[in-house]
ROTOR-622513 format. One record per atom (N, C-alpha, C, O, CB): x, y, z. Coordinates in steps of 0.02 Angstrom, whole numbers, padded with zeros to 5 digits, always signed. Each point is the difference from the previous one (the first is absolute). Glycine has a CB too. Layout:
BEGIN
XYZ ...
***
This chain:
BEGIN
+09587-07070-03056 -00005+00071+00011 +00003+00036-00067 +00039-00019-00043 +00014+00008+00158 -00094+00062-00122 +00000+00042-00060 +00016+00072+00021 -00024+00023+00052 -00060-00099-00112 +00124+00110+00020 +00014+00071+00014 -00018+00039-00063 +00029-00012-00054 +00065-00017+00137 -00141+00076-00077 -00020+00042-00056 +00049+00059-00006 +00036+00015+00047 -00158-00048-00032 +00122+00064-00073 +00046+00056-00011 -00014+00058+00047 +00045+00042+00011 -00035-00077-00130 -00071+00040+00147 -00015+00054+00047 +00022-00017+00071 -00010+00040+00046 -00086-00008-00118 +00126-00091+00082 +00025-00020+00065 -00048-00041+00041 +00016-00019+00057 +00051+00120-00060 -00126-00117-00024 -00047-00042+00037 +00024-00072-00004 +00005-00029-00054 -00101+00108+00028 +00110-00108+00084 +00022-00070+00003 -00059-00041+00026 -00032+00018+00049 +00154+00015-00029 -00135-00089-00052 -00054-00046+00020 +00032-00067+00014 +00038-00026-00041 -00125+00087-00028 +00070-00089+00126 +00028-00064+00022 -00057-00048+00012 -00048+00017+00035 +00149+00039+00018 -00097-00116-00082 -00050-00052+00012 +00036-00061+00025 +00042-00029-00034 -00120+00074-00055 +00061-00065+00151 +00034-00057+00030 -00049-00053+00023 -00057+00016+00017 +00149+00059+00017 -00069-00137-00032 -00041-00054+00026 +00022-00016+00071 +00041+00036+00029 -00060-00083-00145 -00006-00007+00144 +00017-00016+00070 +00073-00015+00011 +00023+00000+00058 -00138-00043-00045 +00153+00030-00065 +00072-00014+00007 +00043+00062-00008 +00061-00004+00005 -00083-00111-00047 -00009+00172+00029 +00038+00061-00013 +00007+00041+00064 -00029-00016+00052 -00013+00017-00170 +00080+00053+00114 +00012+00043+00057 -00065+00033+00025 -00008+00013+00059 +00125+00009-00101 -00163-00009-00004 -00066+00025+00018 -00051-00033-00046 +00012-00010-00059 +00034+00122+00100 -00103-00130-00012 -00053-00036-00036 -00052+00050-00025 -00026+00039+00039 +00046-00143+00030 -00036+00102-00133 -00050+00044-00028 +00031+00053-00046 +00058-00004-00018 -00129-00015+00119 +00030+00069-00118 +00022+00053-00045 +00014+00064+00039 -00042+00022+00040 -00026-00073-00134 +00127+00079+00083 +00022+00061+00034 +00027+00050-00050 +00022-00019-00054 +00005-00048+00157 -00030+00130-00085 +00027+00053-00043 +00043+00047+00042 -00009+00007+00060 -00091-00014-00136 +00147+00039+00043 +00039+00053+00031 +00024+00047-00054 +00003-00019-00059 +00034-00058+00153 -00021+00137-00075 +00022+00050-00047 +00075+00010+00008 +00024+00020+00054 -00137+00037-00053 +00151-00070-00054 +00072+00011+00001 +00014+00073-00020 -00037+00028-00041 +00060-00150+00013 +00029+00151+00056 +00017+00068-00019 +00036-00001-00068 +00021-00052-00024 -00013+00086+00146 -00002+00025-00152 +00030+00006-00066 +00071-00027-00003 +00021-00029-00050 -00093+00129+00030 +00110-00091+00075 +00069-00025+00001 +00003-00076-00003 +00043-00028-00034 -00010+00129+00101 -00080-00135-00033 -00001-00073-00001 -00019-00025-00070 +00029-00049-00024 -00060+00047+00146 -00017+00035-00154 -00020-00019-00068 +00058+00009-00048 +00013-00042-00042 -00133+00074+00067 +00154+00024-00018 +00058+00014-00044 +00056-00050+00012 +00033-00021-00048 -00063+00143+00047 +00040-00142+00063 +00052-00050+00016 -00016-00067-00034 +00044-00031-00030 -00021+00088+00141 -00086-00079-00107 -00020-00063-00032 +00008+00006-00076 +00025-00046-00032 -00107+00022+00126 +00061+00081-00122 +00007+00010-00073 +00074-00004-00019 +00018-00031-00050 -00122+00105+00049 +00148-00042+00040 +00072-00001-00014 +00028-00071+00005 +00044-00019-00038 -00035+00137+00081 -00034-00158+00005 +00024-00069+00008 -00022-00044-00059 +00038-00044-00021 -00043+00058+00145 -00055-00002-00151 -00020-00036-00061 +00047+00017-00058 +00019-00044-00038 -00140+00045+00078 +00139+00062-00045 +00046+00022-00054 +00069-00031+00012 +00030-00026-00047 -00094+00134+00032 +00089-00105+00076 +00066-00028+00016 +00003-00075-00013 +00052-00026-00020 -00037+00115+00106 -00071-00124-00075 -00002-00072-00012 -00008-00015-00074 +00001-00059-00020 -00050+00043+00133 +00041+00069-00155 -00013-00010-00072 -00057-00050-00009 +00004-00047-00039 +00118+00072+00011 -00176-00012+00067 -00054-00048+00008 -00030-00023-00066 -00014-00059-00009 -00009+00112+00118 +00012-00007-00155 -00033-00018-00063 +00042-00048-00042 -00027-00033-00045 -00029+00144+00047 +00120-00117+00012 +00044-00045-00039 +00015-00065+00037 +00036-00042-00027 +00013+00143-00026 -00075-00109+00113 +00013-00062+00038 -00035-00059-00033 -00048+00007-00037 +00060+00059+00143 +00013-00125-00090 -00034-00062-00021 -00068-00003+00033 -00011+00031+00052 +00122-00090-00068 -00157+00022-00015 -00066-00009+00031 +00004-00043+00063 -00045+00003+00042 -00007+00009-00155 +00104-00051+00119 +00009-00042+00058 +00072-00022+00008 +00037-00003-00049 -00155-00036+00038 +00137+00023+00072 +00067-00024+00014 -00005-00070+00027 -00040-00013+00046 +00082+00130-00023 -00003-00163-00050 -00002-00070+00022 +00025-00007+00072 +00039+00041+00025 -00021-00078-00143 -00043-00016+00150 +00019-00012+00070 +00013-00074+00010 -00033-00042-00032 -00034+00141+00070 +00113-00115+00005 +00014-00070+00018 -00036-00020+00064 +00006-00057+00022 +00105+00066-00079 -00148+00038+00087 -00034-00013+00063 -00076-00002-00013 -00033+00052+00002 +00126+00004+00064 -00121-00116-00078 -00071-00004-00017 -00047+00020+00056 -00056+00022-00015 +00087-00112-00062 -00011+00085+00140 -00045+00015+00055 +00000+00074+00020 -00040+00021+00042 +00058-00137-00002 +00026+00155-00068 +00003+00071+00016 -00056+00036-00037 -00009-00011-00060 +00135+00004+00079 -00164+00051+00015 -00055+00035-00035 +00028+00049-00052 +00052+00031+00009 -00123-00041+00093 +00035+00015-00157 +00019+00046-00054 -00028+00070+00013 -00053+00007+00031 +00057-00103-00113 +00031+00146+00059 -00021+00070+00005 -00009+00026-00071 +00042-00011-00043 +00020+00028+00154 -00118+00017-00122 -00012+00032-00064 -00006+00075+00011 -00039+00022+00043 -00018-00126-00089 +00094+00142+00008 -00005+00073+00001 -00025+00021-00069 +00027-00021-00051 +00068+00034+00137 -00147+00029-00086 -00030+00024-00063 +00004+00076-00002 -00002+00034+00051 -00075-00134-00056 +00083+00125-00055 -00001+00072-00010 -00046+00014-00060 +00010-00027-00054 +00108+00042+00102 -00167+00028-00037 -00046+00019-00054 +00003+00075-00010 -00005+00039+00048 -00070-00137-00022 +00084+00118-00088 -00004+00071-00018 -00050+00005-00056 -00026-00050-00024 +00147+00074+00059 -00135+00036-00057 -00046+00009-00056 +00027-00034-00063 -00039-00021-00043 +00000+00130+00092 +00105-00114-00055 +00030-00027-00060 +00021-00073+00004 +00008-00033-00051 +00030+00145+00030 -00030-00138+00081 +00026-00069+00004 -00020-00035+00065 -00019+00031+00049 +00114+00005-00119 -00091-00102+00066 -00009-00044+00059 +00057-00048+00000 +00017-00030-00051 -00144+00041+00049 +00158-00020+00060 +00057-00045+00006 -00002-00033+00068 -00017+00032+00050 +00086+00039-00128 -00051-00134+00081 +00006-00034+00064 +00059-00047-00002 +00022-00022-00054 -00146+00030+00073 +00151-00022+00039 +00053-00049+00006 -00012-00040+00064 -00022+00027+00051 +00104+00048-00114 -00067-00139+00060 -00010-00045+00056 +00067-00032+00019 +00039-00019-00044 -00159-00005+00009 +00132+00020+00100 +00064-00027+00022 -00007-00031+00069 -00050+00011+00035 +00111+00074-00103 -00012-00124+00087 +00005-00027+00069 +00063+00030+00029 +00000+00058+00021 -00061-00168-00049 +00115+00071+00031 +00062+00028+00028 +00045+00032-00053 +00041+00042+00017 -00048-00128+00073 -00001+00066-00153 +00042+00027-00053 -00030+00065-00026 -00057+00001-00025 +00094-00117-00007 +00001+00170+00037 -00022+00064-00027 +00061+00045-00008 +00053-00012+00030 -00168+00000+00024 +00108+00064-00094 +00055+00046-00009 +00008+00041+00064 -00048+00006+00039 +00028+00000-00164 +00078+00022+00138 +00010+00041+00060 -00049+00059+00005 -00026+00014+00054 +00147-00047-00056 -00133+00067-00054 -00045+00058+00002 -00073-00022+00010 -00039+00036+00031 +00118+00027-00105 -00097-00122+00048 -00068-00026+00012 -00007-00018+00074 -00054+00007+00029 +00048-00051-00148 +00059+00020+00150 -00001-00016+00072 -00012+00063+00041 -00037-00002+00049 +00116-00095-00069 -00049+00153+00000 -00009+00063+00036 -00073+00024-00008 -00030+00022+00048 +00152+00009-00066 -00149-00036-00043 -00070+00018-00012 -00047-00043+00042 -00046+00025+00032 +00076+00012-00149 -00017-00103+00117 -00042-00047+00038 +00002+00018+00075 -00052+00000+00033 +00075-00090-00119 +00035+00104+00112 +00006+00018+00071 -00038+00064+00016 -00033+00004+00052 +00146-00060-00049 -00110+00106-00047 -00035+00063+00012 -00076-00011+00000 -00036+00029+00040 +00131+00034-00094 -00119-00105+00008 -00072-00015-00002 -00021-00039+00062 -00054+00011+00028 +00058-00012-00154 +00038-00046+00148 -00014-00038+00061 -00004+00045+00061 -00043-00009+00043 +00100-00090-00093 -00012+00148+00053 +00000+00046+00057 -00065+00040+00004 -00027+00011+00054 +00152-00003-00062 -00150+00013-00050 -00064+00036-00001 -00056-00046+00022 -00040+00018+00043 +00082+00057-00136 -00045-00135+00064 -00054-00047+00015 +00001-00021+00074 -00053-00007+00031 +00057-00034-00149 +00055+00032+00145 +00007-00026+00069 +00000+00055+00053 -00002-00015+00060 +00064-00080-00107 -00060+00158+00026 +00000+00054+00049 -00066+00001+00038 -00052-00016-00027 +00131+00084-00045 -00076-00049+00134 -00060+00002+00043 -00036+00068-00006 -00060+00004+00014 +00115-00086+00065 -00019+00134-00098 -00028+00067+00000 -00040+00013-00063 +00018-00020-00055 +00078+00058+00125 -00152-00003-00060 -00037+00028-00056 -00052-00045-00032 -00042+00025-00038 +00141+00040+00019 -00098-00129+00032 -00048-00045-00032 -00067+00005+00036 -00004-00004+00061 +00096-00075-00096 -00145+00089-00004 -00068+00004+00027 -00045-00050-00036 +00008-00010-00060 +00009+00132+00089 -00063-00153+00006 -00047-00046-00033 -00036+00036-00057 -00019+00058+00008 +00004-00123+00099 +00006+00032-00162 -00033+00029-00058 -00074+00012+00016 -00034-00045+00024 +00115-00013-00102 -00103+00118+00065 -00071+00018+00008 -00019+00043-00059 +00033+00050-00014 -00028-00055+00141 -00058-00014-00164 -00022+00043-00055 -00017+00069+00027 -00023+00008+00056 -00021-00107-00120 +00056+00150+00023 -00016+00068+00021 -00075+00007+00007 -00038-00043-00022 +00140+00087-00036 -00123+00010+00089 -00071+00012+00010 -00036-00001-00067 +00027+00019-00051 -00002+00050+00154 -00086-00092-00100 -00042-00004-00060 -00011+00071-00027 -00016+00046+00038 -00040-00152+00004 +00063+00113-00107 -00016+00063-00032 -00070-00007-00027 -00012-00040-00045 +00134+00065+00014 -00171+00012+00058 -00069-00011-00020 -00011+00019-00073 +00027+00049-00025 -00062-00028+00142 -00007-00060-00150 -00021+00016-00068 -00060+00045+00007 -00051-00021+00029 +00095-00089-00079 -00040+00170+00024 -00054+00048+00012 -00057-00007-00050 -00055+00024+00014 +00140+00053+00032 -00074-00110-00101 -00053-00008-00050 -00042-00061+00017 +00021-00057-00012 +00052+00111-00076 -00132-00043+00117 -00044-00055+00021 -00020-00044-00059 -00008-00060+00008 -00034+00131+00087 +00035-00041-00153 -00019-00039-00059 +00054-00051-00016 -00015-00057-00020 -00052+00154-00024 +00130-00078+00051 +00056-00045-00013 -00002-00059+00048 +00011-00057-00020 +00058+00152-00024 -00082-00081+00108 +00001-00053+00050 -00055-00051-00013 +00008-00059+00017 +00038+00140+00065 -00101-00061-00112 -00055-00045-00013 -00002-00024-00073 -00046-00035-00020 -00018+00092+00110 +00113-00039-00128 +00002-00017-00071 +00022-00073-00008 +00056-00017+00017 -00032+00137-00047 -00069-00161+00003 +00016-00071-00008 +00046-00011-00060 +00022-00057-00011 -00131+00027+00062 +00124+00082-00090 +00045-00008-00057 +00072+00014+00018 +00042+00007-00044 -00136+00024-00030 +00110-00028+00139 +00069+00006+00022 +00017-00060+00044 -00043-00029+00033 +00038+00155-00039 +00069-00144+00005 +00024-00053+00044 +00063+00024+00033 +00040+00036-00030 -00090-00126-00043 +00059+00070+00136 +00058+00021+00038 +00055-00053-00002 -00014-00060+00005 -00061+00128+00069 +00137-00044-00081 +00059-00042+00000 +00052+00031+00046 +00002+00062+00007 -00025-00104-00125 +00064+00002+00149 +00058+00025+00037 +00058-00004-00049 +00017-00054-00024 -00061+00016+00139 +00073+00094-00130 +00055+00004-00048 +00062+00025+00036 -00002+00050+00035 -00078-00028-00131 +00135-00059+00086 +00065+00020+00029 +00048+00013-00057 +00008-00043-00044 -00028-00024+00151 +00052+00124-00107 +00050+00016-00052 +00068-00025+00023 +00014-00007+00059 -00080+00108-00096 +00109-00114-00012 +00067-00027+00014 +00041+00048+00041 -00011+00061-00001 +00006-00125-00106 +00053+00036+00143 +00044+00040+00043 +00032+00056-00039 +00018-00008-00059 +00004-00093+00130 -00015+00158-00039 +00032+00057-00031 -00048+00043-00041 +00022+00048-00032 +00082-00114+00029 -00168+00049+00003 -00049+00037-00039 -00053+00030+00046 -00016-00027+00052 +00035-00048-00151 -00045+00132+00079 -00052+00034+00038 -00068-00022-00027 -00012+00002-00060 +00088+00097+00082 -00120-00120+00024 -00067-00019-00022 -00035+00059-00032 -00033-00009-00052 +00027-00077+00145 +00012+00145-00064 -00034+00060-00027 +00021+00012-00073 -00042+00014-00042 +00037+00036+00157 +00070-00055-00129 +00024+00011-00069 -00027-00054-00046 -00022+00015-00056 +00126+00039+00100 -00103-00117-00022 -00025-00055-00041 -00075+00010-00013 -00022-00008-00057 +00110-00070+00103 -00126+00095+00006 -00072+00009-00007 -00017+00055-00049 -00041-00010-00045 +00026-00030+00162 +00047+00098-00110 -00016+00056-00044 +00020-00014-00072 -00033+00023-00047 +00047+00055+00143 +00040-00116-00107 +00022-00017-00067 -00043-00053-00034 -00004-00002-00061 +00119+00031+00096 -00148-00072+00004 -00037-00056-00028 -00075+00001+00013 -00035-00048-00016 +00138-00017+00030 -00128+00119+00015 -00070+00005+00020 -00047-00016-00058 -00044-00042+00006 +00076+00127+00079 -00022-00052-00141 -00045-00010-00058 +00012-00068-00034 -00047-00032-00022 +00046+00157+00006 +00064-00145+00013 +00017-00064-00032 -00038-00059+00030 -00025-00043-00036 +00138+00089+00010 -00117-00048+00093 -00032-00056+00035 -00072+00015+00022 -00033-00043+00028 +00146+00009+00010 -00137+00095-00051 -00067+00018+00021 -00007+00008+00076 -00052-00015+00029 +00010-00045-00128 +00096+00083+00131 -00001+00009+00072 -00036+00066+00017 +00013+00051-00032 +00096-00117+00045 -00154+00063+00036 -00037+00060+00018 +00020+00030+00067 -00009+00060+00011 -00084-00105-00077 +00122+00005+00111 +00022+00027+00064 +00047-00050+00033 +00006-00058-00020 -00113+00123+00033 +00141-00040+00040 +00040-00044+00042 -00005+00024+00072 -00011+00060+00013 +00091-00086-00109 -00071-00021+00143 -00008+00016+00071 +00036-00053+00041 +00026-00048-00027 -00136+00106+00006 +00110-00050+00087 +00030-00048+00047 +00072-00016-00020 +00019-00059-00002 -00133+00010+00023 +00153+00099-00034 +00069-00010-00020 +00042-00022+00060 -00010+00023+00056 -00002+00063-00148 +00060-00130+00078 +00044-00026+00053 +00054+00051+00015 +00011+00048-00036 -00034-00166+00000 +00058+00106+00091 +00058+00040+00017 +00050-00008-00056 +00010-00055-00026 -00029+00042+00150 +00052+00066-00142 +00047-00002-00056 -00034+00012-00066 +00033+00008-00051 +00036-00087+00116 -00136+00080-00065 -00040+00018-00058 +00017-00041-00062 +00004+00028-00055 -00013+00085+00102 +00018-00179-00039 +00011-00043-00058 -00059-00046-00013 -00004-00032-00053 +00126+00036+00076 -00169-00008+00024 -00057-00046-00006 -00064+00037+00019 -00004+00031+00053 +00078-00131-00028 -00125+00097-00069 -00063+00033+00012 -00057-00043-00026 +00009-00043-00042 +00046+00156+00036 -00115-00100+00031 -00060-00029-00028 -00021+00045-00058 -00006+00061+00008 -00031-00113+00103 +00026+00022-00170 -00016+00037-00060 -00068-00022-00025 -00014-00059-00005 +00137+00071-00025 -00167+00037+00013 -00064-00015-00031 +00008+00007-00075 +00023+00051-00025 -00088-00011+00127 +00046-00094-00138 +00009-00002-00072 -00067-00011-00034 -00039-00042+00022 +00157-00003-00009 -00132+00084-00065 -00062-00009-00038 +00002-00067-00036 +00048-00016-00035 -00059+00142+00019 -00041-00166+00026 -00004-00064-00034 -00054-00001-00054 -00015-00052-00029 +00056-00003+00133 -00070+00114-00117 -00048+00004-00055 +00034+00015-00066 -00032-00003-00053 -00056+00041+00134 +00152-00021-00079 +00039+00013-00061 +00037-00063-00021 -00001-00018-00059 +00014+00140+00092 +00019-00155+00015 +00036-00063-00012 -00023-00050+00052 -00022+00019+00054 +00123+00041-00103 -00096-00124+00033 -00018-00051+00048 +00051-00002+00056 +00057+00022-00008 -00114-00090-00082 +00037+00042+00147 +00045-00007+00057 +00061-00040-00019 +00056+00018+00017 -00153-00012+00061 +00087-00061-00115 +00056-00042-00021 +00049+00038-00044 +00061-00009+00006 -00136-00091+00000 +00049+00142-00051 +00043+00039-00044 +00042+00050+00040 +00059+00009-00013 -00143-00023-00080 +00051+00047+00142 +00035+00049+00042 +00056-00035+00039 +00056+00026+00004 -00161+00044+00005 +00089-00128+00020 +00050-00037+00039 +00059-00019-00044 +00058+00007+00021 -00148-00051+00054 +00078+00019-00136 +00055-00019-00045 +00043+00061-00018 +00061-00005-00002 -00132-00087-00045 +00039+00148+00035 +00038+00061-00016 +00044+00021+00059 +00058+00016-00009 -00151+00021-00069 +00065-00038+00138 +00039+00019+00059 +00057-00049+00014 +00054+00020+00019 -00156+00034+00028 +00089-00119-00058 +00052-00050+00011 +00058+00008-00049 +00056-00018+00016 -00143-00060+00028 +00073+00106-00103 +00054+00009-00049 +00036+00067+00008 +00050+00013-00034 -00115-00085-00045 +00039+00114+00123 +00032+00065+00014 +00063-00012+00041 -00003-00027+00055 -00109+00088-00059 +00170-00041-00022 +00064-00012+00034 +00008+00038+00065 +00042-00018+00042 +00007-00002-00153 -00089+00072+00121 +00005+00039+00062 -00046-00027+00054 +00003+00024+00057 +00028+00076-00125 -00075-00148+00052 -00045-00029+00049 +00032-00064+00026 +00013-00047-00038 -00115+00097-00018 +00114-00053+00122 +00031-00060+00028 -00052-00048+00027 +00014-00060+00008 +00086+00128+00021 -00161-00043-00014 -00051-00045+00026 -00069+00031-00011 -00009+00061+00007 +00089-00107+00080 -00129+00004-00105 -00069+00022-00005 -00044-00054+00031 +00009-00060-00013 +00014+00127-00094 -00071-00046+00148 -00044-00045+00034 -00071+00028-00002 -00010+00059+00012 +00104-00099+00063 -00143-00002-00090 -00069+00022+00003 -00022+00005+00072 +00022-00039+00042 -00047-00015-00153 -00017+00103+00127 -00025+00007+00069 -00061-00043+00013 -00024-00003+00056 +00069+00119-00054 -00069-00151-00053 -00060-00043+00009 +00018-00063+00037 -00043-00042+00012 -00007+00087-00116 
***
C-alpha cells in the first residue's frame, strides 16, 4: 500500500491478499496527519534498515517513506520497536479496512486538441508515474522543457500517473528514457508501444 501526501492511498494485492488487484481510496487530512505523526513518533528516519528475526518462516514486512529530501525503509518480522509496531498496526488497519476502497480506473481521457501533435511521428508516448507525495502536474510543468514533453493525458486517480507525449526529434527515445529513469521524482516509466 502507498499513501501520498494528499491522502490518496493505493493498494495492490495478489490472490493471497485481502483484495486482489489495484485499488484506491482517499484518506482524510486527519488520517494523513496521524500517519505522519506516527512516522515521527517511531523516529523512522533513524531506525535500522532491518531487524533480525529468529523465525525464518514468518513473512517480513517492509515500510518505506519517501519525501523530497529522503528515502528510508526498514524491514522486520516480529522484532520491532514499540512505536514502529504502532505505526505498522495503523497502516494495516488502513489496508485491511473494507470502507472506501475502489478498483483503480484511469480517469477519463483528456483529448489532445492539436491534430498535428496526434499525427506527429516525432513524438512518442510514455506512461510516467511520479513518486509518492508528488503532484504529476507540478512535476510536468517543472520538467516540460527539460524532457521535451508536449502534452499529457489519461491521468490516473490521484494524478500521479499520466500518458506523456515526448518529442523524439530533439533527443533519441533511449536518451529520454535514461533521463527519466535517473529523475528521482519518477517512480516508473513505461513505453506505450
